[in-house]
All heavy atoms as atom14 arrays in JSON, in Angstrom:
{
  "sequence": "MTKAYVLFIGGLFIFMLGVFLSLQWIVVGTLFSIAGGLFMGSSSYFLGKKAVKRR",
  "atom14_mask": [
    [1, 1, 1, 1, 1, 1, 1, 1, 0, 0, 0, 0, 0, 0],
    [1, 1, 1, 1, 1, 1, 1, 0, 0, 0, 0, 0, 0, 0],
    [1, 1, 1, 1, 1, 1, 1, 1, 1, 0, 0, 0, 0, 0],
    [1, 1, 1, 1, 1, 0, 0, 0, 0, 0, 0, 0, 0, 0],
    [1, 1, 1, 1, 1, 1, 1, 1, 1, 1, 1, 1, 0, 0],
    [1, 1, 1, 1, 1, 1, 1, 0, 0, 0, 0, 0, 0, 0],
    [1, 1, 1, 1, 1, 1, 1, 1, 0, 0, 0, 0, 0, 0],
    [1, 1, 1, 1, 1, 1, 1, 1, 1, 1, 1, 0, 0, 0],
    [1, 1, 1, 1, 1, 1, 1, 1, 0, 0, 0, 0, 0, 0],
    [1, 1, 1, 1, 0, 0, 0, 0, 0, 0, 0, 0, 0, 0],
    [1, 1, 1, 1, 0, 0, 0, 0, 0, 0, 0, 0, 0, 0],
    [1, 1, 1, 1, 1, 1, 1, 1, 0, 0, 0, 0, 0, 0],
    [1, 1, 1, 1, 1, 1, 1, 1, 1, 1, 1, 0, 0, 0],
    [1, 1, 1, 1, 1, 1, 1, 1, 0, 0, 0, 0, 0, 0],
    [1, 1, 1, 1, 1, 1, 1, 1, 1, 1, 1, 0, 0, 0],
    [1, 1, 1, 1, 1, 1, 1, 1, 0, 0, 0, 0, 0, 0],
    [1, 1, 1, 1, 1, 1, 1, 1, 0, 0, 0, 0, 0, 0],
    [1, 1, 1, 1, 0, 0, 0, 0, 0, 0, 0, 0, 0, 0],
    [1, 1, 1, 1, 1, 1, 1, 0, 0, 0, 0, 0, 0, 0],
    [1, 1, 1, 1, 1, 1, 1, 1, 1, 1, 1, 0, 0, 0],
    [1, 1, 1, 1, 1, 1, 1, 1, 0, 0, 0, 0, 0, 0],
    [1, 1, 1, 1, 1, 1, 0, 0, 0, 0, 0, 0, 0, 0],
    [1, 1, 1, 1, 1, 1, 1, 1, 0, 0, 0, 0, 0, 0],
    [1, 1, 1, 1, 1, 1, 1, 1, 1, 0, 0, 0, 0, 0],
    [1, 1, 1, 1, 1, 1, 1, 1, 1, 1, 1, 1, 1, 1],
    [1, 1, 1, 1, 1, 1, 1, 1, 0, 0, 0, 0, 0, 0],
    [1, 1, 1, 1, 1, 1, 1, 0, 0, 0, 0, 0, 0, 0],
    [1, 1, 1, 1, 1, 1, 1, 0, 0, 0, 0, 0, 0, 0],
    [1, 1, 1, 1, 0, 0, 0, 0, 0, 0, 0, 0, 0, 0],
    [1, 1, 1, 1, 1, 1, 1, 0, 0, 0, 0, 0, 0, 0],
    [1, 1, 1, 1, 1, 1, 1, 1, 0, 0, 0, 0, 0, 0],
    [1, 1, 1, 1, 1, 1, 1, 1, 1, 1, 1, 0, 0, 0],
    [1, 1, 1, 1, 1, 1, 0, 0, 0, 0, 0, 0, 0, 0],
    [1, 1, 1, 1, 1, 1, 1, 1, 0, 0, 0, 0, 0, 0],
    [1, 1, 1, 1, 1, 0, 0, 0, 0, 0, 0, 0, 0, 0],
    [1, 1, 1, 1, 0, 0, 0, 0, 0, 0, 0, 0, 0, 0],
    [1, 1, 1, 1, 0, 0, 0, 0, 0, 0, 0, 0, 0, 0],
    [1, 1, 1, 1, 1, 1, 1, 1, 0, 0, 0, 0, 0, 0],
    [1, 1, 1, 1, 1, 1, 1, 1, 1, 1, 1, 0, 0, 0],
    [1, 1, 1, 1, 1, 1, 1, 1, 0, 0, 0, 0, 0, 0],
    [1, 1, 1, 1, 0, 0, 0, 0, 0, 0, 0, 0, 0, 0],
    [1, 1, 1, 1, 1, 1, 0, 0, 0, 0, 0, 0, 0, 0],
    [1, 1, 1, 1, 1, 1, 0, 0, 0, 0, 0, 0, 0, 0],
    [1, 1, 1, 1, 1, 1, 0, 0, 0, 0, 0, 0, 0, 0],
    [1, 1, 1, 1, 1, 1, 1, 1, 1, 1, 1, 1, 0, 0],
    [1, 1, 1, 1, 1, 1, 1, 1, 1, 1, 1, 0, 0, 0],
    [1, 1, 1, 1, 1, 1, 1, 1, 0, 0, 0, 0, 0, 0],
    [1, 1, 1, 1, 0, 0, 0, 0, 0, 0, 0, 0, 0, 0],
    [1, 1, 1, 1, 1, 1, 1, 1, 1, 0, 0, 0, 0, 0],
    [1, 1, 1, 1, 1, 1, 1, 1, 1, 0, 0, 0, 0, 0],
    [1, 1, 1, 1, 1, 0, 0, 0, 0, 0, 0, 0, 0, 0],
    [1, 1, 1, 1, 1, 1, 1, 0, 0, 0, 0, 0, 0, 0],
    [1, 1, 1, 1, 1, 1, 1, 1, 1, 0, 0, 0, 0, 0],
    [1, 1, 1, 1, 1, 1, 1, 1, 1, 1, 1, 0, 0, 0],
    [1, 1, 1, 1, 1, 1, 1, 1, 1, 1, 1, 0, 0, 0]
  ],
  "atom14_positions": [
    [[183.75, 50.56, 167.83], [184.51, 49.35, 167.6], [184.33, 48.32, 168.52], [184.18, 48.68, 169.76], [186.05, 49.69, 167.42], [186.5, 50.36, 166.23], [188.3, 50.39, 166.24], [188.6, 49.87, 164.68], [0.0, 0.0, 0.0], [0.0, 0.0, 0.0], [0.0, 0.0, 0.0], [0.0, 0.0, 0.0], [0.0, 0.0, 0.0], [0.0, 0.0, 0.0]],
    [[184.32, 47.12, 168.12], [184.09, 46.02, 169.21], [185.48, 45.48, 169.68], [186.42, 45.95, 169.1], [183.34, 44.8, 168.46], [184.13, 44.43, 167.42], [182.0, 45.29, 168.04], [0.0, 0.0, 0.0], [0.0, 0.0, 0.0], [0.0, 0.0, 0.0], [0.0, 0.0, 0.0], [0.0, 0.0, 0.0], [0.0, 0.0, 0.0], [0.0, 0.0, 0.0]],
    [[185.5, 44.64, 170.55], [186.68, 44.17, 171.24], [187.49, 43.39, 170.16], [188.67, 43.51, 170.17], [186.29, 43.29, 172.34], [187.33, 42.81, 173.23], [186.98, 41.77, 174.27], [185.74, 41.88, 174.91], [185.41, 40.95, 175.93], [0.0, 0.0, 0.0], [0.0, 0.0, 0.0], [0.0, 0.0, 0.0], [0.0, 0.0, 0.0], [0.0, 0.0, 0.0]],
    [[186.87, 42.69, 169.27], [187.48, 41.8, 168.3], [188.31, 42.85, 167.33], [189.52, 42.39, 167.19], [186.57, 41.03, 167.59], [0.0, 0.0, 0.0], [0.0, 0.0, 0.0], [0.0, 0.0, 0.0], [0.0, 0.0, 0.0], [0.0, 0.0, 0.0], [0.0, 0.0, 0.0], [0.0, 0.0, 0.0], [0.0, 0.0, 0.0], [0.0, 0.0, 0.0]],
    [[187.77, 43.85, 166.88], [188.5, 44.6, 165.91], [189.6, 45.33, 166.64], [190.66, 45.59, 166.05], [187.47, 45.67, 165.29], [186.56, 44.89, 164.32], [185.24, 44.95, 164.52], [187.05, 44.24, 163.32], [184.34, 44.34, 163.74], [186.13, 43.58, 162.43], [184.76, 43.6, 162.59], [183.92, 43.02, 161.81], [0.0, 0.0, 0.0], [0.0, 0.0, 0.0]],
    [[189.41, 45.76, 167.94], [190.49, 46.41, 168.62], [191.71, 45.52, 168.74], [192.89, 45.8, 168.63], [190.04, 47.0, 169.91], [191.14, 47.53, 170.83], [188.93, 48.1, 169.71], [0.0, 0.0, 0.0], [0.0, 0.0, 0.0], [0.0, 0.0, 0.0], [0.0, 0.0, 0.0], [0.0, 0.0, 0.0], [0.0, 0.0, 0.0], [0.0, 0.0, 0.0]],
    [[191.53, 44.17, 169.24], [192.39, 43.27, 169.42], [193.15, 42.98, 168.13], [194.38, 42.84, 168.04], [191.9, 41.9, 170.04], [191.62, 41.84, 171.46], [190.93, 40.59, 171.81], [192.92, 42.04, 172.14], [0.0, 0.0, 0.0], [0.0, 0.0, 0.0], [0.0, 0.0, 0.0], [0.0, 0.0, 0.0], [0.0, 0.0, 0.0], [0.0, 0.0, 0.0]],
    [[192.35, 42.86, 166.99], [192.92, 42.48, 165.71], [193.92, 43.59, 165.19], [194.96, 43.26, 164.76], [191.77, 42.29, 164.59], [192.41, 41.87, 163.28], [192.84, 40.55, 163.09], [192.53, 42.66, 162.19], [193.52, 40.19, 161.84], [193.08, 42.44, 161.11], [193.47, 41.28, 160.8], [0.0, 0.0, 0.0], [0.0, 0.0, 0.0], [0.0, 0.0, 0.0]],
    [[193.43, 44.84, 165.24], [194.2, 45.89, 164.79], [195.48, 46.14, 165.71], [196.57, 46.48, 165.23], [193.34, 47.24, 164.71], [192.33, 47.12, 163.51], [194.22, 48.56, 164.52], [191.29, 48.14, 163.45], [0.0, 0.0, 0.0], [0.0, 0.0, 0.0], [0.0, 0.0, 0.0], [0.0, 0.0, 0.0], [0.0, 0.0, 0.0], [0.0, 0.0, 0.0]],
    [[195.29, 45.99, 167.05], [196.41, 46.16, 167.88], [197.43, 44.95, 167.63], [198.65, 45.31, 167.69], [0.0, 0.0, 0.0], [0.0, 0.0, 0.0], [0.0, 0.0, 0.0], [0.0, 0.0, 0.0], [0.0, 0.0, 0.0], [0.0, 0.0, 0.0], [0.0, 0.0, 0.0], [0.0, 0.0, 0.0], [0.0, 0.0, 0.0], [0.0, 0.0, 0.0]],
    [[196.94, 43.78, 167.5], [197.78, 42.72, 167.09], [198.55, 42.92, 165.83], [199.73, 42.64, 165.78], [0.0, 0.0, 0.0], [0.0, 0.0, 0.0], [0.0, 0.0, 0.0], [0.0, 0.0, 0.0], [0.0, 0.0, 0.0], [0.0, 0.0, 0.0], [0.0, 0.0, 0.0], [0.0, 0.0, 0.0], [0.0, 0.0, 0.0], [0.0, 0.0, 0.0]],
    [[197.88, 43.38, 164.77], [198.54, 43.6, 163.52], [199.67, 44.61, 163.58], [200.72, 44.47, 163.17], [197.45, 44.1, 162.49], [198.03, 44.17, 161.12], [198.46, 42.99, 160.57], [196.86, 44.77, 160.25], [0.0, 0.0, 0.0], [0.0, 0.0, 0.0], [0.0, 0.0, 0.0], [0.0, 0.0, 0.0], [0.0, 0.0, 0.0], [0.0, 0.0, 0.0]],
    [[199.34, 45.75, 164.54], [200.4, 46.71, 164.66], [201.58, 46.14, 165.37], [202.74, 46.39, 164.96], [199.83, 47.82, 165.45], [200.72, 49.04, 165.73], [201.14, 49.87, 164.81], [201.35, 49.15, 167.05], [202.16, 50.84, 164.93], [202.19, 50.06, 167.15], [202.64, 50.87, 166.29], [0.0, 0.0, 0.0], [0.0, 0.0, 0.0], [0.0, 0.0, 0.0]],
    [[201.31, 45.36, 166.42], [202.43, 44.72, 167.24], [203.31, 43.84, 166.29], [204.44, 43.67, 166.4], [201.91, 44.14, 168.42], [201.36, 45.13, 169.43], [203.05, 43.35, 169.18], [200.71, 44.59, 170.56], [0.0, 0.0, 0.0], [0.0, 0.0, 0.0], [0.0, 0.0, 0.0], [0.0, 0.0, 0.0], [0.0, 0.0, 0.0], [0.0, 0.0, 0.0]],
    [[202.41, 42.91, 165.56], [203.17, 42.1, 164.66], [204.07, 42.77, 163.74], [205.22, 42.38, 163.48], [202.08, 41.24, 163.94], [202.6, 40.27, 163.02], [203.25, 39.06, 163.44], [202.59, 40.48, 161.57], [203.74, 38.06, 162.59], [203.19, 39.53, 160.82], [203.63, 38.28, 161.22], [0.0, 0.0, 0.0], [0.0, 0.0, 0.0], [0.0, 0.0, 0.0]],
    [[203.52, 43.85, 162.98], [204.37, 44.58, 162.08], [205.52, 45.23, 162.6], [206.64, 45.26, 162.12], [203.43, 45.52, 161.31], [202.38, 44.91, 160.48], [203.17, 43.73, 159.35], [202.75, 44.46, 157.82], [0.0, 0.0, 0.0], [0.0, 0.0, 0.0], [0.0, 0.0, 0.0], [0.0, 0.0, 0.0], [0.0, 0.0, 0.0], [0.0, 0.0, 0.0]],
    [[205.42, 45.73, 163.96], [206.41, 46.36, 164.6], [207.5, 45.29, 164.88], [208.65, 45.5, 164.79], [205.95, 46.97, 165.93], [207.03, 47.67, 166.77], [207.47, 48.91, 166.12], [206.41, 47.92, 168.03], [0.0, 0.0, 0.0], [0.0, 0.0, 0.0], [0.0, 0.0, 0.0], [0.0, 0.0, 0.0], [0.0, 0.0, 0.0], [0.0, 0.0, 0.0]],
    [[207.07, 44.11, 165.24], [208.02, 42.95, 165.51], [208.9, 42.66, 164.3], [209.93, 42.3, 164.35], [0.0, 0.0, 0.0], [0.0, 0.0, 0.0], [0.0, 0.0, 0.0], [0.0, 0.0, 0.0], [0.0, 0.0, 0.0], [0.0, 0.0, 0.0], [0.0, 0.0, 0.0], [0.0, 0.0, 0.0], [0.0, 0.0, 0.0], [0.0, 0.0, 0.0]],
    [[208.18, 42.57, 163.16], [208.85, 42.33, 161.81], [209.87, 43.42, 161.62], [210.97, 43.17, 161.14], [207.79, 42.16, 160.63], [208.53, 42.17, 159.33], [206.91, 40.91, 160.88], [0.0, 0.0, 0.0], [0.0, 0.0, 0.0], [0.0, 0.0, 0.0], [0.0, 0.0, 0.0], [0.0, 0.0, 0.0], [0.0, 0.0, 0.0], [0.0, 0.0, 0.0]],
    [[209.51, 44.65, 161.79], [210.38, 45.74, 161.54], [211.76, 45.62, 162.55], [212.77, 45.85, 162.2], [209.73, 47.03, 161.63], [210.57, 48.27, 161.58], [211.08, 48.55, 160.24], [211.03, 49.07, 162.69], [212.0, 49.77, 160.1], [211.77, 50.12, 162.45], [212.32, 50.36, 161.2], [0.0, 0.0, 0.0], [0.0, 0.0, 0.0], [0.0, 0.0, 0.0]],
    [[211.33, 45.35, 163.84], [212.47, 45.33, 164.78], [213.34, 44.13, 164.49], [214.47, 44.2, 165.07], [211.84, 45.29, 166.23], [211.24, 46.63, 166.75], [210.68, 46.38, 168.13], [212.4, 47.66, 166.77], [0.0, 0.0, 0.0], [0.0, 0.0, 0.0], [0.0, 0.0, 0.0], [0.0, 0.0, 0.0], [0.0, 0.0, 0.0], [0.0, 0.0, 0.0]],
    [[212.85, 43.09, 164.01], [213.58, 41.9, 163.69], [214.78, 42.11, 162.87], [215.77, 41.41, 162.81], [212.77, 40.78, 163.42], [212.4, 40.88, 162.12], [0.0, 0.0, 0.0], [0.0, 0.0, 0.0], [0.0, 0.0, 0.0], [0.0, 0.0, 0.0], [0.0, 0.0, 0.0], [0.0, 0.0, 0.0], [0.0, 0.0, 0.0], [0.0, 0.0, 0.0]],
    [[214.78, 43.24, 162.21], [215.89, 43.46, 161.27], [217.11, 43.89, 162.05], [218.27, 43.54, 161.55], [215.55, 44.65, 160.21], [214.43, 44.38, 159.31], [213.96, 45.66, 158.51], [214.88, 43.14, 158.34], [0.0, 0.0, 0.0], [0.0, 0.0, 0.0], [0.0, 0.0, 0.0], [0.0, 0.0, 0.0], [0.0, 0.0, 0.0], [0.0, 0.0, 0.0]],
    [[216.9, 44.46, 163.17], [218.05, 44.95, 163.96], [218.29, 43.97, 165.2], [219.22, 43.57, 165.55], [217.98, 46.3, 164.4], [217.92, 47.37, 163.29], [219.32, 47.35, 162.59], [220.38, 47.27, 163.23], [219.29, 47.45, 161.24], [0.0, 0.0, 0.0], [0.0, 0.0, 0.0], [0.0, 0.0, 0.0], [0.0, 0.0, 0.0], [0.0, 0.0, 0.0]],
    [[217.05, 43.86, 165.94], [217.07, 43.22, 167.18], [216.27, 41.86, 166.96], [215.16, 41.94, 167.12], [216.56, 43.9, 168.5], [217.43, 45.24, 168.63], [218.74, 45.31, 168.71], [216.86, 46.52, 168.78], [219.03, 46.69, 168.92], [217.83, 47.41, 168.97], [215.58, 47.03, 168.76], [217.7, 48.86, 169.16], [215.42, 48.47, 168.84], [216.5, 49.16, 169.12]],
    [[216.95, 40.76, 166.69], [216.26, 39.6, 166.43], [215.27, 38.93, 167.43], [214.15, 38.69, 167.29], [217.18, 38.55, 165.93], [217.9, 38.99, 164.68], [216.51, 37.25, 165.58], [219.1, 38.09, 164.27], [0.0, 0.0, 0.0], [0.0, 0.0, 0.0], [0.0, 0.0, 0.0], [0.0, 0.0, 0.0], [0.0, 0.0, 0.0], [0.0, 0.0, 0.0]],
    [[215.82, 38.92, 168.74], [215.01, 38.37, 169.77], [213.88, 39.28, 170.17], [212.73, 38.72, 170.3], [215.94, 38.14, 171.05], [215.05, 37.7, 172.16], [217.1, 37.19, 170.78], [0.0, 0.0, 0.0], [0.0, 0.0, 0.0], [0.0, 0.0, 0.0], [0.0, 0.0, 0.0], [0.0, 0.0, 0.0], [0.0, 0.0, 0.0], [0.0, 0.0, 0.0]],
    [[214.01, 40.58, 170.32], [212.99, 41.4, 170.66], [211.87, 41.44, 169.48], [210.71, 41.44, 169.76], [213.38, 42.91, 170.84], [212.29, 43.82, 171.06], [214.47, 42.94, 171.97], [0.0, 0.0, 0.0], [0.0, 0.0, 0.0], [0.0, 0.0, 0.0], [0.0, 0.0, 0.0], [0.0, 0.0, 0.0], [0.0, 0.0, 0.0], [0.0, 0.0, 0.0]],
    [[212.33, 41.49, 168.25], [211.33, 41.5, 167.1], [210.58, 40.16, 167.05], [209.38, 40.2, 166.82], [0.0, 0.0, 0.0], [0.0, 0.0, 0.0], [0.0, 0.0, 0.0], [0.0, 0.0, 0.0], [0.0, 0.0, 0.0], [0.0, 0.0, 0.0], [0.0, 0.0, 0.0], [0.0, 0.0, 0.0], [0.0, 0.0, 0.0], [0.0, 0.0, 0.0]],
    [[211.26, 39.21, 167.4], [210.59, 37.71, 167.39], [209.42, 37.72, 168.51], [208.36, 37.2, 168.26], [211.54, 36.65, 167.63], [212.54, 36.72, 166.51], [210.81, 35.35, 167.6], [0.0, 0.0, 0.0], [0.0, 0.0, 0.0], [0.0, 0.0, 0.0], [0.0, 0.0, 0.0], [0.0, 0.0, 0.0], [0.0, 0.0, 0.0], [0.0, 0.0, 0.0]],
    [[209.75, 38.38, 169.75], [208.87, 38.37, 170.85], [207.59, 39.16, 170.43], [206.51, 38.9, 170.75], [209.56, 38.8, 172.17], [210.55, 37.82, 172.73], [211.28, 38.39, 173.89], [209.95, 36.42, 172.94], [0.0, 0.0, 0.0], [0.0, 0.0, 0.0], [0.0, 0.0, 0.0], [0.0, 0.0, 0.0], [0.0, 0.0, 0.0], [0.0, 0.0, 0.0]],
    [[207.97, 40.28, 169.89], [206.8, 41.25, 169.4], [205.99, 40.54, 168.36], [204.76, 40.74, 168.38], [207.37, 42.46, 168.88], [207.62, 43.6, 169.96], [208.61, 43.58, 170.91], [206.7, 44.69, 170.12], [208.76, 44.5, 171.87], [206.88, 45.67, 171.0], [207.92, 45.57, 171.89], [0.0, 0.0, 0.0], [0.0, 0.0, 0.0], [0.0, 0.0, 0.0]],
    [[206.59, 39.85, 167.49], [205.75, 39.15, 166.47], [205.04, 38.04, 166.98], [203.77, 37.97, 166.53], [206.71, 38.61, 165.26], [207.43, 39.64, 164.72], [0.0, 0.0, 0.0], [0.0, 0.0, 0.0], [0.0, 0.0, 0.0], [0.0, 0.0, 0.0], [0.0, 0.0, 0.0], [0.0, 0.0, 0.0], [0.0, 0.0, 0.0], [0.0, 0.0, 0.0]],
    [[205.51, 37.27, 167.95], [204.73, 36.35, 168.56], [203.51, 36.84, 169.33], [202.45, 36.36, 169.29], [205.56, 35.41, 169.51], [206.53, 34.68, 168.59], [204.71, 34.41, 170.35], [207.6, 33.93, 169.33], [0.0, 0.0, 0.0], [0.0, 0.0, 0.0], [0.0, 0.0, 0.0], [0.0, 0.0, 0.0], [0.0, 0.0, 0.0], [0.0, 0.0, 0.0]],
    [[203.76, 37.91, 170.12], [202.61, 38.6, 170.91], [201.64, 39.17, 170.08], [200.33, 39.08, 170.24], [203.26, 39.5, 171.81], [0.0, 0.0, 0.0], [0.0, 0.0, 0.0], [0.0, 0.0, 0.0], [0.0, 0.0, 0.0], [0.0, 0.0, 0.0], [0.0, 0.0, 0.0], [0.0, 0.0, 0.0], [0.0, 0.0, 0.0], [0.0, 0.0, 0.0]],
    [[201.96, 39.76, 168.97], [200.98, 40.28, 167.97], [200.28, 39.15, 167.19], [198.97, 39.28, 167.06], [0.0, 0.0, 0.0], [0.0, 0.0, 0.0], [0.0, 0.0, 0.0], [0.0, 0.0, 0.0], [0.0, 0.0, 0.0], [0.0, 0.0, 0.0], [0.0, 0.0, 0.0], [0.0, 0.0, 0.0], [0.0, 0.0, 0.0], [0.0, 0.0, 0.0]],
    [[200.89, 38.0, 167.07], [200.16, 36.93, 166.46], [199.01, 36.36, 167.39], [198.04, 35.91, 167.18], [0.0, 0.0, 0.0], [0.0, 0.0, 0.0], [0.0, 0.0, 0.0], [0.0, 0.0, 0.0], [0.0, 0.0, 0.0], [0.0, 0.0, 0.0], [0.0, 0.0, 0.0], [0.0, 0.0, 0.0], [0.0, 0.0, 0.0], [0.0, 0.0, 0.0]],
    [[199.57, 36.33, 168.72], [198.51, 35.88, 169.8], [197.39, 36.71, 169.91], [196.24, 36.29, 170.13], [199.32, 35.78, 171.08], [200.27, 34.64, 171.28], [201.01, 34.65, 172.53], [199.52, 33.38, 171.21], [0.0, 0.0, 0.0], [0.0, 0.0, 0.0], [0.0, 0.0, 0.0], [0.0, 0.0, 0.0], [0.0, 0.0, 0.0], [0.0, 0.0, 0.0]],
    [[197.61, 38.01, 169.82], [196.45, 39.09, 169.85], [195.57, 38.98, 168.58], [194.39, 38.96, 168.75], [196.95, 40.48, 169.87], [197.49, 40.97, 171.27], [198.64, 41.69, 171.41], [196.89, 40.58, 172.38], [199.12, 42.11, 172.55], [197.19, 41.03, 173.69], [198.44, 41.77, 173.69], [0.0, 0.0, 0.0], [0.0, 0.0, 0.0], [0.0, 0.0, 0.0]],
    [[196.13, 38.72, 167.51], [195.34, 38.47, 166.31], [194.63, 37.16, 166.45], [193.4, 37.16, 166.03], [196.16, 38.61, 165.08], [196.59, 40.02, 164.66], [197.29, 40.22, 162.98], [198.55, 38.99, 162.93], [0.0, 0.0, 0.0], [0.0, 0.0, 0.0], [0.0, 0.0, 0.0], [0.0, 0.0, 0.0], [0.0, 0.0, 0.0], [0.0, 0.0, 0.0]],
    [[195.16, 36.21, 166.9], [194.51, 34.85, 167.11], [193.34, 35.03, 168.09], [192.3, 34.28, 167.93], [0.0, 0.0, 0.0], [0.0, 0.0, 0.0], [0.0, 0.0, 0.0], [0.0, 0.0, 0.0], [0.0, 0.0, 0.0], [0.0, 0.0, 0.0], [0.0, 0.0, 0.0], [0.0, 0.0, 0.0], [0.0, 0.0, 0.0], [0.0, 0.0, 0.0]],
    [[193.51, 35.68, 169.18], [192.57, 35.72, 170.2], [191.34, 36.58, 169.71], [190.23, 36.36, 170.12], [193.04, 36.29, 171.52], [193.51, 37.63, 171.32], [0.0, 0.0, 0.0], [0.0, 0.0, 0.0], [0.0, 0.0, 0.0], [0.0, 0.0, 0.0], [0.0, 0.0, 0.0], [0.0, 0.0, 0.0], [0.0, 0.0, 0.0], [0.0, 0.0, 0.0]],
    [[191.55, 37.55, 168.81], [190.43, 38.32, 168.18], [189.54, 37.46, 167.47], [188.35, 37.6, 167.31], [190.95, 39.45, 167.41], [191.49, 38.93, 166.23], [0.0, 0.0, 0.0], [0.0, 0.0, 0.0], [0.0, 0.0, 0.0], [0.0, 0.0, 0.0], [0.0, 0.0, 0.0], [0.0, 0.0, 0.0], [0.0, 0.0, 0.0], [0.0, 0.0, 0.0]],
    [[190.13, 36.3, 166.82], [189.35, 35.41, 165.95], [188.28, 34.72, 166.81], [187.07, 34.31, 166.37], [190.06, 34.47, 165.21], [190.69, 33.54, 166.05], [0.0, 0.0, 0.0], [0.0, 0.0, 0.0], [0.0, 0.0, 0.0], [0.0, 0.0, 0.0], [0.0, 0.0, 0.0], [0.0, 0.0, 0.0], [0.0, 0.0, 0.0], [0.0, 0.0, 0.0]],
    [[188.61, 34.56, 168.13], [187.46, 33.85, 168.93], [186.36, 34.82, 169.22], [185.15, 34.3, 169.12], [188.08, 33.67, 170.37], [187.08, 33.27, 171.44], [186.65, 32.01, 171.49], [186.71, 34.16, 172.4], [185.65, 31.62, 172.42], [185.78, 33.91, 173.37], [185.24, 32.52, 173.39], [184.29, 32.22, 174.31], [0.0, 0.0, 0.0], [0.0, 0.0, 0.0]],
    [[186.44, 36.06, 169.32], [185.39, 37.08, 169.46], [184.67, 37.25, 168.16], [183.49, 37.4, 168.11], [185.89, 38.39, 170.06], [186.39, 38.11, 171.39], [187.78, 38.34, 171.75], [185.6, 37.91, 172.49], [188.33, 38.21, 172.96], [185.96, 37.73, 173.74], [187.45, 37.92, 174.0], [0.0, 0.0, 0.0], [0.0, 0.0, 0.0], [0.0, 0.0, 0.0]],
    [[185.42, 37.15, 167.01], [184.63, 37.35, 165.72], [183.86, 36.19, 165.46], [182.69, 36.28, 164.92], [185.81, 37.59, 164.63], [186.49, 38.93, 164.59], [187.62, 38.94, 163.59], [185.47, 39.99, 164.2], [0.0, 0.0, 0.0], [0.0, 0.0, 0.0], [0.0, 0.0, 0.0], [0.0, 0.0, 0.0], [0.0, 0.0, 0.0], [0.0, 0.0, 0.0]],
    [[184.28, 35.0, 165.76], [183.47, 33.76, 165.48], [182.34, 33.64, 166.44], [181.28, 33.21, 166.1], [0.0, 0.0, 0.0], [0.0, 0.0, 0.0], [0.0, 0.0, 0.0], [0.0, 0.0, 0.0], [0.0, 0.0, 0.0], [0.0, 0.0, 0.0], [0.0, 0.0, 0.0], [0.0, 0.0, 0.0], [0.0, 0.0, 0.0], [0.0, 0.0, 0.0]],
    [[182.47, 34.21, 167.66], [181.44, 34.11, 168.63], [180.37, 35.07, 168.16], [179.16, 34.88, 168.53], [182.02, 34.57, 170.01], [180.97, 34.45, 171.15], [181.65, 34.76, 172.39], [180.79, 34.68, 173.58], [181.39, 35.03, 174.93], [0.0, 0.0, 0.0], [0.0, 0.0, 0.0], [0.0, 0.0, 0.0], [0.0, 0.0, 0.0], [0.0, 0.0, 0.0]],
    [[180.62, 36.13, 167.49], [179.68, 37.2, 167.12], [178.92, 36.62, 165.87], [177.73, 36.8, 165.61], [180.29, 38.44, 166.67], [179.5, 39.52, 166.22], [180.22, 40.81, 165.91], [179.33, 41.81, 165.29], [180.07, 43.0, 164.86], [0.0, 0.0, 0.0], [0.0, 0.0, 0.0], [0.0, 0.0, 0.0], [0.0, 0.0, 0.0], [0.0, 0.0, 0.0]],
    [[179.6, 35.84, 164.9], [179.03, 35.33, 163.67], [177.99, 34.2, 164.01], [177.0, 34.15, 163.33], [180.1, 34.91, 162.77], [0.0, 0.0, 0.0], [0.0, 0.0, 0.0], [0.0, 0.0, 0.0], [0.0, 0.0, 0.0], [0.0, 0.0, 0.0], [0.0, 0.0, 0.0], [0.0, 0.0, 0.0], [0.0, 0.0, 0.0], [0.0, 0.0, 0.0]],
    [[178.21, 33.3, 165.0], [177.37, 32.2, 165.32], [176.43, 32.78, 166.36], [176.8, 32.99, 167.6], [178.17, 30.92, 165.76], [177.17, 29.86, 166.26], [179.07, 30.61, 164.74], [0.0, 0.0, 0.0], [0.0, 0.0, 0.0], [0.0, 0.0, 0.0], [0.0, 0.0, 0.0], [0.0, 0.0, 0.0], [0.0, 0.0, 0.0], [0.0, 0.0, 0.0]],
    [[175.21, 32.85, 166.08], [174.11, 33.28, 166.95], [173.37, 32.06, 167.48], [172.85, 31.28, 166.77], [173.1, 34.28, 166.31], [173.83, 35.49, 165.89], [172.95, 36.53, 165.36], [173.6, 37.7, 164.98], [172.72, 38.81, 164.49], [0.0, 0.0, 0.0], [0.0, 0.0, 0.0], [0.0, 0.0, 0.0], [0.0, 0.0, 0.0], [0.0, 0.0, 0.0]],
    [[173.42, 31.93, 168.81], [172.7, 30.89, 169.37], [171.23, 31.05, 169.61], [170.91, 32.33, 169.92], [173.33, 30.52, 170.74], [174.83, 30.04, 170.38], [175.48, 29.74, 171.82], [176.99, 29.67, 171.53], [177.64, 28.55, 171.74], [177.08, 27.57, 172.22], [178.88, 28.58, 171.42], [0.0, 0.0, 0.0], [0.0, 0.0, 0.0], [0.0, 0.0, 0.0]],
    [[170.37, 30.03, 169.68], [169.06, 30.31, 169.8], [168.6, 30.27, 171.21], [169.18, 29.79, 172.21], [168.28, 29.16, 169.16], [168.42, 29.31, 167.67], [167.66, 28.23, 166.92], [168.06, 28.15, 165.55], [167.24, 27.81, 164.64], [166.11, 27.27, 164.9], [167.67, 27.9, 163.4], [0.0, 0.0, 0.0], [0.0, 0.0, 0.0], [0.0, 0.0, 0.0]]
  ]
}
């Protein structure tokens, strides 16, 4: 697995955990959701870098 896929899957897991936790603990769930979204967003940088091959 590449770094991008690890970040994406980890971010997705943290995001979903945040959504689940926000049912009981709103602040903690929101923070986890934001952190998971940041991980998923940062993985798109590495995915895009891999797709565009420079000469």
